[in-house]
C-alpha positions as CSV (number, residue, x, y, z in Angstrom):
1,X,42.2,24.9,67.8
2,X,38.7,23.4,67.5
3,X,36.5,25.0,64.9
4,X,33.8,25.6,67.5
5,X,36.1,27.9,69.5
6,X,37.9,29.6,66.7
7,X,35.8,32.8,67.0
8,X,35.7,32.8,70.9
9,X,37.9,35.6,72.3
10,X,39.0,33.5,75.3
11,X,39.7,30.4,73.2
12,X,43.5,30.9,73.2
13,X,43.6,31.2,77.0
14,X,41.4,28.2,77.3
15,X,43.6,26.1,75.0
16,X,46.7,27.3,76.8
17,X,45.3,26.2,80.2
18,X,44.2,22.8,78.8
19,X,47.7,22.3,77.4
20,X,49.2,23.1,80.8
21,X,46.9,20.6,82.5
22,X,47.8,18.0,79.9
23,X,51.5,18.6,80.4
24,X,51.3,18.3,84.2
25,X,49.3,15.1,84.0
26,X,51.7,13.6,81.5
27,X,54.7,14.6,83.6
28,X,53.2,12.9,86.7
29,X,52.4,9.7,84.8
30,X,55.8,9.7,83.1
31,X,57.6,10.3,86.3
32,X,55.8,7.4,88.1
33,X,56.3,5.2,85.0
34,X,60.0,5.9,85.0
35,X,60.3,5.0,88.7
36,X,58.6,1.7,88.0
37,X,60.9,1.0,85.0
38,X,64.0,1.7,87.1
39,X,62.8,-0.6,89.8
40,X,62.1,-3.3,87.2
41,X,65.6,-3.0,85.8
42,X,67.2,-3.3,89.2
43,X,65.1,-6.4,90.0
44,X,66.0,-7.9,86.7
45,X,69.7,-7.4,87.4
46,X,69.3,-8.9,90.9
47,X,67.5,-11.9,89.5
48,X,70.3,-12.5,87.0
49,X,73.0,-12.2,89.6
50,X,71.1,-14.6,91.9
51,X,70.8,-17.1,89.1
52,X,74.6,-17.0,88.5
53,X,75.2,-17.5,92.3
54,X,72.8,-20.5,92.3
55,X,74.6,-22.0,89.3
56,X,78.0,-21.7,91.2
57,X,76.5,-23.2,94.4
58,X,75.0,-26.1,92.4
59,X,78.4,-27.0,91.1
60,X,79.9,-26.7,94.5
61,X,77.1,-28.8,96.0
62,X,77.6,-31.5,93.4
63,X,81.3,-31.7,94.2
64,X,80.6,-31.7,98.0
65,X,78.1,-34.6,97.6
66,X,80.6,-36.5,95.5
67,X,83.2,-36.0,98.2
68,X,80.8,-37.1,100.9
69,X,80.0,-40.3,99.0
70,X,83.8,-41.0,98.6
71,X,84.7,-40.5,102.2
72,X,81.7,-42.7,103.3
73,X,83.1,-45.4,101.1
74,X,86.5,-45.0,102.6
75,X,85.0,-45.2,106.1
76,X,83.2,-48.4,105.3
77,X,86.5,-49.9,104.3
78,X,88.3,-48.5,107.3
79,X,90.5,-46.2,105.3
80,X,89.4,-42.9,107.0
81,X,88.1,-41.6,110.2
82,X,84.5,-40.6,111.1
83,X,85.4,-37.0,111.6
84,X,86.2,-36.6,107.9
85,X,82.8,-37.9,107.0
86,X,81.1,-35.5,109.5
87,X,83.0,-32.6,108.0
88,X,81.9,-33.6,104.5
89,X,78.3,-33.8,105.7
90,X,78.4,-30.3,107.3
91,X,79.8,-28.9,104.0
92,X,77.0,-30.4,102.0
93,X,74.4,-29.1,104.5
94,X,75.9,-25.6,104.5
95,X,75.8,-25.5,100.7
96,X,72.2,-26.8,100.6
97,X,71.1,-24.1,103.1
98,X,72.9,-21.4,101.2
99,X,71.3,-22.5,97.9
100,X,67.9,-22.5,99.5
101,X,68.4,-18.9,100.7
102,X,69.4,-18.0,97.1
103,X,66.3,-19.8,95.7
104,X,64.0,-17.9,98.1
105,X,65.7,-14.5,97.3
106,X,65.4,-15.1,93.6
107,X,61.7,-16.1,94.0
108,X,61.1,-12.9,96.0
109,X,62.8,-10.7,93.4
110,X,60.8,-12.4,90.6
111,X,57.5,-11.7,92.5
112,X,58.6,-8.0,93.0
113,X,59.3,-7.7,89.3
114,X,55.9,-9.1,88.4
115,X,54.3,-6.6,90.7
116,X,56.2,-3.8,89.1
117,X,55.1,-4.8,85.7
118,X,51.5,-5.0,87.0
119,X,51.8,-1.6,88.6
120,X,52.9,0.0,85.3
121,X,49.9,-1.6,83.5
122,X,47.6,-0.4,86.3
123,X,49.1,3.1,86.1
124,X,48.4,3.4,82.4
125,X,44.9,1.7,82.7
126,X,43.9,4.1,85.5
127,X,45.0,7.1,83.4
128,X,43.0,5.9,80.4
129,X,40.0,5.3,82.7
130,X,40.2,8.8,84.2
131,X,40.5,10.4,80.7
132,X,37.5,8.4,79.4
133,X,35.4,9.2,82.5
134,X,36.2,13.0,82.3
135,X,35.5,13.0,78.5
136,X,32.1,11.3,79.1
137,X,31.2,13.7,81.9
138,X,32.2,16.7,79.8
139,X,30.2,15.5,76.8
140,X,27.2,15.0,79.2
141,X,27.5,18.6,80.5
142,X,27.8,20.0,76.9
143,X,24.6,18.1,75.9
144,X,22.8,19.4,78.9
145,X,23.8,23.0,78.2
146,X,22.8,22.5,74.6
147,X,19.4,21.2,75.5
148,X,18.8,24.2,77.9
149,X,20.0,26.6,75.3
150,X,17.8,25.3,72.6
151,X,14.8,25.3,75.0
152,X,15.5,28.9,75.9
153,X,15.7,29.9,72.2
154,X,12.4,28.1,71.6
155,X,10.7,30.0,74.4
156,X,11.9,33.3,73.1
157,X,11.0,32.5,69.5
158,X,7.5,31.3,70.5
159,X,6.9,34.5,72.6
160,X,8.1,36.7,69.7
161,X,5.9,34.9,67.3
162,X,2.8,35.4,69.5
163,X,3.6,39.1,69.7
164,X,4.2,38.9,73.4
165,X,7.6,40.4,73.3
166,X,8.1,43.9,72.0
167,X,10.8,44.4,69.4
168,X,13.1,46.3,71.9
169,X,12.7,43.5,74.4
170,X,13.6,40.9,71.8
171,X,17.0,42.5,71.2
172,X,17.7,43.1,74.9
173,X,16.5,39.8,76.3
174,X,19.6,37.8,77.2
175,X,20.2,34.9,79.5
176,X,22.1,35.5,82.8
177,X,25.2,33.4,83.4
178,X,26.3,32.6,87.0
179,X,29.5,30.6,87.8
180,X,30.2,28.6,90.9
181,X,33.9,28.2,91.6
182,X,35.9,26.8,94.5
183,X,38.6,29.2,95.7
184,X,40.7,28.7,98.8
185,X,38.4,25.9,100.0
186,X,35.2,28.0,99.6
187,X,32.6,28.0,96.9
188,X,32.0,31.5,95.4
189,X,29.3,32.5,92.9
190,X,30.2,35.0,90.2
191,X,28.2,36.8,87.6
192,X,29.8,36.4,84.1
193,X,29.0,37.1,80.5
194,X,29.5,35.1,77.3
195,X,33.1,36.1,76.8
196,X,34.4,35.2,80.3
197,X,36.8,32.3,80.8
198,X,35.6,29.2,82.5
199,X,38.1,27.0,84.4
200,X,37.9,23.2,84.7
201,X,35.7,22.2,87.6
202,X,33.5,25.3,87.4
203,X,29.7,24.9,87.5
204,X,27.8,27.1,85.0
205,X,24.2,28.1,85.6
206,X,22.2,29.7,82.7
207,X,19.2,31.7,83.8
208,X,16.7,32.7,81.2
209,X,14.8,36.0,82.1
210,X,11.1,35.7,82.4
211,X,9.3,37.2,79.4
212,X,6.9,40.0,80.3
213,X,3.9,40.0,77.9
214,X,3.2,43.3,76.1
215,X,-0.2,45.0,76.6
216,X,-2.7,44.5,73.8
217,X,-4.8,47.3,72.2
218,X,-7.7,46.4,74.6
219,X,-5.4,46.7,77.6
220,X,-5.2,43.0,78.3
221,X,-2.1,40.7,78.0
222,X,-2.1,37.4,76.2
223,X,-1.2,34.3,78.2
224,X,2.2,32.8,77.1
225,X,2.6,29.1,77.1
226,X,4.7,27.8,80.1
């Protein structure tokens, strides 16, 4: 629990909601990351299997080429027929075509694996970017609220110092809080107090009541600085 919220009545509820949001986001990222890892493992296994098949075809192709060279030599010496040479050539061509298909399939699987690795990195980088952006926006809103709050306090303090605010008004003068929230696709405005719970995405408006100057002994009212 942050020290700033330790004494706030709604702090536990706020912290619980933030934990639920964090858990949901982590679950979504983890689920997508697990799917990418599973795909990467399948692609890695496919690449390994294709590599083994290519090695087998390379050995078969080497033997087929050796056989083709042999029968060509026999044909030149008239020790075999041309049909045998043609069959050997077809065998070599079929093995070369099959190895080409395997090479293309392996290359495609390797590209898919690279894309999966890049997708996982993009997923994590996007999550970090979203968190940093939300953190910066939240800090900016907090700074803005702090500036408005300090300005309101300064106005009240100055008016009290000038004697323009009666003692009773000084104790009763409080800012008005209005909350804009999206519910069921519509924006609604609610009047809240300092103890009410604010949800992520809500817009808070702080309205400082105008100070009515007290009448002086002569019946006139002093001008308060704007």
